[in-house]
C-alpha positions, 0 to 999 in steps of 0.5 A: 762651324762645323764644314756644312754650316760653312758651306751654306754660310757661303753658297747664303753669302755668294747670292746676297752678293750676286755672285754666280758659282763660276764668277767666285770660283774665278776670284777665288782662283780655285774650280768651280767643282772644288766651290759647289763640293765647299757649298755643299759641306762634302770634300776636305778643303785646303785651308788656302782655300775656304780663307780666299773663299770666305775673304771674298765672302766678305764685305771688303773683297773690292777693297782686299782684291782690287783686281779681282773684276779685271782677273775675271774681264780676262778669265784668268784663274792663275794667281800667280802670275 
């Protein structure tokens, strides 16, 4: 599986989950431009960024990240606080 296929999977799964790019980027703590590049299969994402995006694309993200929805409601993107 190459980066283009991974990006296609992320885009399709994001849409299945009913998330827009801004919401998924906020959940993952990355910029929207980074997510756009990732979905297009371009750029060179760090492993940790790719890993977090793929976690949020899984069926279990609300269980793994119970405070994620709170973070969105507060429009926070800093995972270190």
